[in-house]
N, C-alpha and C positions, 0 to 999 in steps of 0.2 A: 271795862273792856276796850282795847285799843281800836283805832280805825282799821277796817279790813278792806283789802283790795282783791278783786277777782278778775280772771279772764274767763268769759263764758262763750262757748261754741255751741250753737244750736243748729243742727243740720236736719233738713226735711227733704225727702226724695219721694216723688210720686212716679211710679212706672205704670204706663197705661197699656191695656191689651191691644187697643187700636189707636191710631193717631188722633190727637185732639186738634181741631182746626181753630178753635178760639178759646182763650182762657182769660178770665178777669179775676184777680185775687186781691184780698185785703189782708195786710200783714200787721200784726201786733207783735213785733219782734225787736223793737227799739226800747230799751229800758228808759223809763221816765225819770226825770230829775225831780227831787223833792227835798224837803228840809234836811233829811238824813242820808240822802243818796245823790251821787253825781255820776253821770256817764262820761268817763274821761275820753273814750274813743269808741267808735262804732262804725261798722260797715256791713252791708248786705250784698252778697253776690248771688245772682240768679242765672241759671242756665236752663234753657237757651236764652240768648240775649233778648230782653224785652222790647216790645214795639213802642211802649209808652209807659211812663211812671210818674207818680206825683206824691209828694210828701205833704202831710197836713196833721192837724190835731183833731181827735174826735170830740164828742160832746162832754166827755169826762176829763179832757186834758191830756189824754194819752197820745204820744206820737204814733202815727200810722203811716204806712206806705201802700199806695195803690199801684198795681201793675197790670199791664195787658200784653198778651202774646197773641198776635193776630196772624199766625201762620201755622201749618201743621207741625206737631211735635209729639214725640212718643214718651217723653219724660219731663218732669219739672223738678229742678233742684234749687233749694233756697238755703243758703249758708249765711247765718248771722253771727258775727263776732263782736263782742263787747268787752271793754275794760271798765270796771265799775268800782267806785269807792263807796263804802257803806259806813256810816257813823253810828255809834251807840245811840239808841233812841227808846230804851225802856222807860215806862212811867217812873216818875220820881219815887225813890224808895224801893225799887225792885232789885232783888239780888239774883244773880245768875249762878247756877250750880250745874255740874255735869249731869247729863241724863244717860241712861244705858243704851238707848237706840233711837235712831231717827227713821221716819218712814216717808217716802215720797212715792210717786207713781211707779217708780222702778222697784220698790220693795223696801227692805230694811237695810240700814248700815249700822256701824258700831259706834257712832259718835254723834252727839248733838249737844245743845245747851238747853236746859230746862230752866224757866224762870220761876223762882219761888219767892213769893212776896205776900204781904198783906195789902190788899187794894181797898181797904176800908175807908180811905180818905175821899173817895168819889161820892157824889150825891146819891140819894136814894133813887132806885130805878124808877119809881113812880113819878118822881119829879122830872126825870129825864123824859119819860113817856109823855107827861103832860106838857112839857116844853115843846114837844114835837107834834102835839095834837092840832087838829084843824081849829083855826081861830086863835091859836096862841100867838103872843107877841113877845119878842120880835119874831118874824118869820125866818126860820132857818132853812133857806132854800137849798143850800148845798147838801144838807143832810136829808131833807124831806123826800127827795127823789129816791132814796134808798130804803124807804119804809114799806113799799108796796110789792105786790106780786110782780114777777118777771118770768121770762120763759122757763127757767129751771128752778125757781123759788116760789113756794106756795105760802099763802097766809091762811091757815086753817086751824080749827080748834084742836086737832090732833097734835099739832106742834106746840100750841100753847099749853096743852095738858102735859106733854112730856117735859116742858121747861119749868112747869109751875113749882116743883119742889126746890128749884134753885132760886126762884124769884119770890122769896118770902117777903112779907110786908116790911118796908123800911130798909131793906138790905141795900148796901152800896152797889151801884150799878156794875162797876168793874169787878167787884167781888162776886156778884151773881153771874156775870158772864164767864168768869173764870171757873166757877162751879159747874156751869153748863158745859164748858169745854172739857173739863175733867170727866164729867159723866159720859159724854160721847166717847172719849178716849177709852174709858173703862168698859163700856157696854157694847161697843161696836168692834167687829173684827175686820182687820185690814185684809182684803181679799181681792186681788186684781182680776180674778175670774168671775166675780159675782155680778158685776154691773158693766154697762156700756155707757157711752156718752148720752144715750137716749133714755136711760132708766129713770122713771119718775121718782121724785124725792120721797113720796109717800111709800113707795116700794122699798126704798132704802131704810126708812124708819121701821117698816115691818120686818125686813130681813135682818137688819142690824149687821150688815156687811157692805163693804165698798172700798173706795180709794179716796185720796185726798179731795178730789173734786166733789165726790158725793158727800163727804163729811162737811165740807164748806157749805154746800147747798143746804144740807140738813140744819146746820147751825144758823144759817141766815134765815131759814124758814121759822125756826124757833124764836129768834130775836125779833123778826118783823111781826110775828104773830103776837108778841108782847107789846107791840107799838113802838119798838125801838128802831133806830136807823143803823143799818149795817151793810157794808159793801163787800163784794168778792174781790180778792186780790190774787193775781197770777204772778208767778215768778219762778225763782229757783232756790234750792236749799243746798248748802254745802254738806256733803256727806263724806264719810271716810271709809276707805276699804278695810277689810278685815286685817287684823294684825299680821304683819309679815307679807302682805300682798301689795303689789303696786297699784296705783290709781289707774283704772281702766278707762281709756278714751271711749266716750259715748255711753258709759254705764250709768250716768246720772239721768235725771228726768225733770221735766217741769213740775211745779208744785203749786198748791193753792191753799189759801187760808182766808180769814175774814178780818174785817176792821169795823169797830163799833164807835159810834159817835158819842162823845161825852161832853156836853156843852159847858160844864163848869170847871173842869180840871185843866189847869195851866191855860186859862183863857178860852177853852174850847178846843178840843183836838180829837183826832181819831186814834184809837188804840188797837193794835193788832193782836189776834189770838189764832193759834194754830191747833185746831182740834185733832188733827192727825197725829201730832206728837205731844200734845198736852203742854204747850209752852207759849210764852210770849215772844214773838219774833224779834230778833235784834240783828247783830251784824252777820249772823250766819244765813239770814234770809235776804235774797236779792229781789227787789220789786220790779216787775216788768210793766204791769198795767193794772188798773182797777175799773170796776163797773158794777152793774146790778147782779150779774152772774156770768157764767162761762161764755154765754152767747155774745156778750159785749166785748170780750177780750180774747177770743180764740186766736192762737198764734198765727194761723193761716186758714183762711176760708174764702170761698169764691164760687164761681160757676164756670163750667166748661161745656163746650159743644163737641160731642164725640167721646172717644176714649173707652166706652164700655166699662168692663171691670178694671180695677187698678190695685196695685200694691203700694202700701205706705210704709216707709222706714223713717224713724225719727231717732236721732242720737243727740244727747246733751252731755257736755263735759264742762264742769265747773272746777277751775284750778285756782287755788290761792296764790297771790303774788307776794313774795317776800321783798321788803324794801320799797323804796320810792323812786328809784332811778328812772330817768326818762326812757332808757332802753327797755325797762320792764313794762312800760305802758304801751309800747308799740304793738300793733296787731301783727300776728304772724302772716 
C-alpha cells in the first residue's frame, strides 16, 4: 500500500449560556510524529484570542498545547488543521483486503481496509505476560505503565473471563489479540445512543453496545486483565461517502483503537488493532495521541469559571491529498 497523505480539519465550538470569565484548556489536537507518520504542517486557531499559551509534550510524548483566556467570553472556537503523511506499517506478512464498511464515532461509511493475516509468528501470549510481570528482567518500563487500571479501564475477572476463549494455552499473542478483536466486533452492536463518555466499561460489557471509545476501553480491559500491556490510541479514520455522494465537510469524526506491546516481534514493537472495524490499522488510520485511556488524550479539556449551560459542536473532515506537490501541503 502506498504512502498516504491527508488534510485534517478538526473544529470545536463551545457556546455558553452566560459569559465565561476565565478559561484554562489543554489541547491534544497536534498529531504526533512516529516511525510511520509525519505531521507535515499544522496550526491551531483559537477565538477569542488567548491571553497566554504554551506548547509542551505530555508524559506519553504527545504534543499538547495549553491556553488561557482571562477575560469574559460567550463562546470558544478551536480550529486545528493538519497535513499528515502516513506510511504502511502493518506487521510483516499482513495482507490487506477491502472490507465492506468502516465505523467511527460518526457512524458507518462504505469503505475501509480490513487486515487479513496469520499472526502466528509472534511469541506465546504467556511468554509476553511473564516478560511484563513484576520482577521480570529486563524491566520494560515503556510498556509496564500500560498494564494497570486507569480512569476508564478496569482490571477485573469479568474481562479476563470474556477474553479467555481467545487466549488458549500457547497461542501466539498477536493471533490471540486479533481473535479478541474479532469477537468484540461480532458480538457488540455499534450504537451511538447507548453510551456517554462516562459509561463504565463494565456496563458496556453487559449491554454489548457502544461506540469506538467504548470498544477500545473494553478491549484494553480484557488485555490488561490478561497481564498484557495495551494503550489507547486516538486519531482519525478515513471514511468514504456513499456511492454517488460528495464528501461532506464535517461529516467525519475522531476515532479510537488500541495498541498491544509485543516484546519479541521485530525487536519489540507496538501493534495496533481496531475493534470497531475488526482490522489492523494502516495508512487509513491517522494517529493523534496515545495514553492509558481517553482521559489521557481528550482532544480538548479544561476548566471554566462561569458559563452555566453550554452547547458543543464538533466537526471533523479528513480529505485525502493526491500527489506530492508543495502547493498541496499548504494549509487553507
